[in-house]
C-alpha positions as CSV (number, residue, x, y, z in Angstrom):
1,X,-8.8,-21.9,-12.6
2,X,-11.2,-21.0,-9.6
3,X,-12.0,-17.5,-7.7
4,X,-10.8,-18.1,-4.3
5,X,-12.4,-15.7,-1.6
6,X,-9.2,-15.0,0.6
7,X,-10.1,-13.1,3.2
8,X,-9.2,-12.8,7.5
9,X,-10.9,-10.4,10.0
10,X,-9.4,-7.2,9.1
11,X,-6.7,-8.1,6.6
12,X,-6.5,-9.4,3.2
13,X,-4.6,-11.3,1.0
14,X,-2.3,-8.8,-1.5
15,X,-3.2,-10.8,-4.2
16,X,-6.9,-10.5,-3.4
17,X,-6.3,-6.5,-3.0
18,X,-4.0,-6.6,-6.0
19,X,-6.8,-8.4,-8.6
20,X,-9.4,-6.2,-7.5
21,X,-7.0,-3.2,-8.9
22,X,-7.1,-5.3,-12.0
23,X,-10.5,-5.9,-12.4
24,X,-10.7,-1.8,-11.9
25,X,-8.6,-1.2,-14.2
26,X,-9.7,-3.9,-16.8
27,X,-13.2,-2.2,-16.7
28,X,-11.4,1.2,-17.7
29,X,-9.2,0.0,-20.5
30,X,-5.9,0.6,-18.5
31,X,-3.2,-1.4,-18.4
32,X,-1.1,-1.4,-14.8
33,X,2.7,-2.5,-14.3
34,X,3.8,-4.2,-11.6
35,X,5.1,-1.3,-9.6
36,X,2.1,0.9,-10.2
37,X,-0.1,-2.1,-9.0
38,X,2.5,-2.4,-6.1
39,X,2.0,1.3,-5.2
40,X,-1.9,1.0,-5.1
41,X,-1.8,-1.4,-2.9
42,X,0.4,0.1,-0.5
43,X,-1.5,3.5,-0.7
44,X,-4.7,1.7,0.3
45,X,-2.8,-0.3,3.0
46,X,-1.5,3.2,4.1
47,X,-5.0,5.0,3.7
48,X,-7.0,2.0,5.4
49,X,-4.8,2.5,8.3
50,X,-4.7,6.0,8.6
51,X,-8.4,6.5,8.6
52,X,-9.8,3.4,10.4
53,X,-6.5,2.2,12.1
54,X,-7.2,-1.1,10.8
55,X,-4.6,-2.8,8.5
56,X,-5.5,-4.1,5.0
57,X,-3.0,-6.4,4.4
58,X,-2.1,-9.7,5.9
59,X,1.8,-9.1,5.5
60,X,3.8,-6.6,6.0
61,X,5.0,-4.1,3.3
62,X,9.0,-3.9,2.5
63,X,11.2,-0.8,2.1
64,X,14.1,-1.5,-0.6
65,X,16.6,0.6,-2.3
66,X,14.4,1.2,-5.0
67,X,11.0,1.9,-2.9
68,X,8.2,-0.1,-1.7
69,X,7.5,-3.9,-2.2
70,X,5.4,-6.5,-0.9
71,X,6.4,-10.2,-1.3
72,X,3.1,-11.9,-2.3
73,X,3.0,-9.4,-5.2
74,X,7.0,-10.3,-6.0
75,X,6.4,-13.9,-6.6
76,X,3.1,-13.4,-8.2
77,X,5.4,-11.3,-11.0
78,X,4.2,-8.0,-10.5
79,X,7.4,-6.3,-10.7
80,X,9.1,-3.1,-12.5
81,X,7.2,-1.7,-15.9
82,X,6.1,-5.6,-16.8
83,X,2.4,-4.9,-17.8
84,X,0.0,-7.3,-16.1
85,X,-2.8,-8.3,-18.7
86,X,-4.6,-10.6,-16.3
87,X,-5.3,-11.0,-12.6
88,X,-3.2,-12.8,-10.5
89,X,-2.8,-16.6,-9.6
90,X,-1.6,-18.7,-6.7
91,X,-1.2,-21.9,-6.2
92,X,-2.7,-23.9,-3.5
93,X,-3.1,-27.2,-2.0
94,X,-6.5,-28.9,-1.7
95,X,-7.8,-31.1,0.8
96,X,-7.0,-34.1,-1.3
97,X,-3.7,-33.3,-1.4
98,X,-4.1,-32.2,-5.3
99,X,-2.9,-28.3,-6.4
100,X,-5.0,-25.9,-8.0
101,X,-4.2,-22.5,-9.8
102,X,-6.7,-20.0,-7.8
103,X,-7.1,-16.3,-8.3
104,X,-7.6,-14.4,-4.6
105,X,-10.5,-12.0,-4.8
106,X,-12.3,-9.9,-2.1
107,X,-15.9,-11.3,-0.8
108,X,-18.2,-10.0,-2.5
109,X,-19.6,-6.7,-0.7
110,X,-16.5,-6.5,1.3
111,X,-16.3,-3.0,3.4
112,X,-12.9,-3.0,2.4
113,X,-13.4,-2.6,-1.0
114,X,-14.6,1.1,-0.5
115,X,-11.3,2.1,0.6
116,X,-9.7,0.5,-3.0
117,X,-12.2,2.1,-5.0
118,X,-11.6,5.7,-3.6
119,X,-7.6,4.8,-4.0
120,X,-8.7,4.0,-7.8
121,X,-10.6,6.7,-8.2
122,X,-7.6,9.1,-7.4
123,X,-4.2,7.6,-8.4
124,X,-5.4,4.6,-10.6
125,X,-4.4,6.7,-13.8
126,X,-0.8,8.3,-11.6
127,X,2.3,7.1,-13.8
128,X,4.8,5.1,-12.3
129,X,7.1,8.2,-11.8
130,X,4.2,9.9,-9.4
131,X,3.2,7.2,-7.2
132,X,7.5,6.8,-6.8
133,X,7.3,10.7,-6.1
134,X,4.6,9.9,-3.7
135,X,5.8,7.1,-1.6
136,X,9.6,8.7,-1.4
137,X,8.5,12.0,-0.2
138,X,11.0,12.7,2.4
139,X,10.0,11.8,6.3
140,X,7.4,8.9,4.4
141,X,7.6,5.6,5.5
142,X,9.7,4.5,3.0
143,X,12.1,7.0,3.4
144,X,12.1,7.1,7.3
145,X,12.6,3.6,7.3
146,X,15.2,2.9,4.7
147,X,17.2,5.9,5.9
148,X,16.9,5.0,9.5
149,X,19.7,4.7,11.9
150,X,18.6,0.7,13.0
151,X,18.3,-0.3,8.8
152,X,21.9,1.3,8.8
153,X,22.8,-0.5,11.4
154,X,21.7,-3.9,10.2
155,X,19.3,-4.2,13.5
156,X,16.3,-4.9,11.7
157,X,14.4,-8.3,12.6
158,X,11.9,-8.5,9.6
159,X,13.9,-8.5,6.2
160,X,12.8,-10.1,3.2
161,X,15.0,-13.1,2.3
162,X,12.9,-15.0,-0.5
163,X,14.3,-13.2,-3.3
164,X,15.6,-14.7,-6.7
165,X,18.9,-12.9,-6.8
166,X,21.5,-12.9,-3.6
167,X,21.9,-9.2,-2.2
168,X,24.2,-7.6,0.3
169,X,23.2,-6.7,3.8
170,X,23.0,-3.3,2.6
171,X,20.4,-3.4,-0.1
172,X,18.0,-6.2,2.0
173,X,14.5,-4.9,2.0
174,X,13.5,-4.3,5.7
175,X,9.5,-4.4,6.6
176,X,7.9,-1.2,7.3
177,X,6.0,-1.0,10.8
178,X,2.1,-0.7,10.3
179,X,2.8,2.1,13.1
180,X,5.1,4.2,10.9
181,X,2.5,3.9,8.0
182,X,-0.5,4.4,9.9
183,X,1.4,8.0,11.5
184,X,2.1,9.3,8.1
185,X,-0.9,8.4,6.2
186,X,-3.4,9.6,9.2
187,X,-1.1,13.3,9.4
188,X,-1.5,13.0,5.6
189,X,-5.2,12.7,5.4
190,X,-5.7,15.0,7.8
191,X,-3.3,18.0,6.4
192,X,-5.0,16.9,2.3
193,X,-8.5,17.7,4.2
194,X,-7.2,20.8,5.8
195,X,-6.1,22.2,2.5
196,X,-9.1,21.2,0.2
197,X,-11.2,23.1,2.8
198,X,-8.8,25.8,2.5
199,X,-9.1,25.9,-1.2
200,X,-12.8,25.8,-1.3
201,X,-13.0,29.0,1.7
202,X,-14.3,26.5,4.3
203,X,-13.3,26.5,7.8
204,X,-9.6,24.5,8.0
205,X,-11.1,21.3,10.2
206,X,-10.6,17.7,9.4
207,X,-12.2,14.9,11.4
208,X,-11.5,11.3,10.9
209,X,-13.0,8.4,13.2
210,X,-11.3,7.2,16.4
211,X,-8.5,10.0,16.3
212,X,-7.9,11.5,19.6
213,X,-6.3,14.6,20.6
214,X,-2.7,12.9,21.2
215,X,-3.0,12.1,17.5
216,X,-3.2,15.0,16.2
217,X,0.1,16.8,17.5
218,X,1.6,16.3,13.7
219,X,-1.4,17.9,12.1
220,X,-1.2,20.7,13.9
221,X,1.8,22.0,12.9
222,X,2.8,24.2,10.3
223,X,2.7,22.9,6.8
224,X,4.8,20.0,5.9
225,X,4.9,19.1,2.6
226,X,5.9,15.7,3.0
227,X,2.3,14.8,4.4
228,X,0.5,15.2,1.5
229,X,-1.3,12.5,-0.8
230,X,-0.2,14.2,-4.1
231,X,0.8,12.0,-7.2
232,X,0.2,13.9,-10.4
């Protein structure tokens, strides 16, 4: 089996991102469940969008009745409470027509790994339930998408159709827009920094690269508990 470095400009394979977390977990003797891994990949995607305005993943994150999901991780078996004891693989077709099983990884020295390492340091030891609470906050991307009028009316264009079991239209996962993820995580990071500064007796200011005044409207409003990155 070979290691396969899979990356595109600004975006990366969800499997490569997941395998980075699985390596960090293995190095610390931690075993992740599928739902924990999905959450970590999603949070990294959100923070990347929120902090630098760039998507991390080359595929959408879906909102379903039980929370978020990422199709490539579903297919690889990173689901529910199943413990993941080795890195995730995918089957690719070589130029000679043969199939090979590969382990997607980030390129050596990839700058996006800094975001992943930060996510692992802060959320890597959070329980499945804590991560579920964080993702399910009222007004957060999953909540606003799953409970949106558009979804309830069935007007979403992108739905997750390659599932093992048929499901009614009302339970079919729908894609969460990157703009929705970006807005919430950006506001969450700003408010998180303000809270930390306040706790440390510092001036309540927060700066993130590429922010413009119009992007700070939510951050300047009264404290909203939904805009926090707390998972304990």
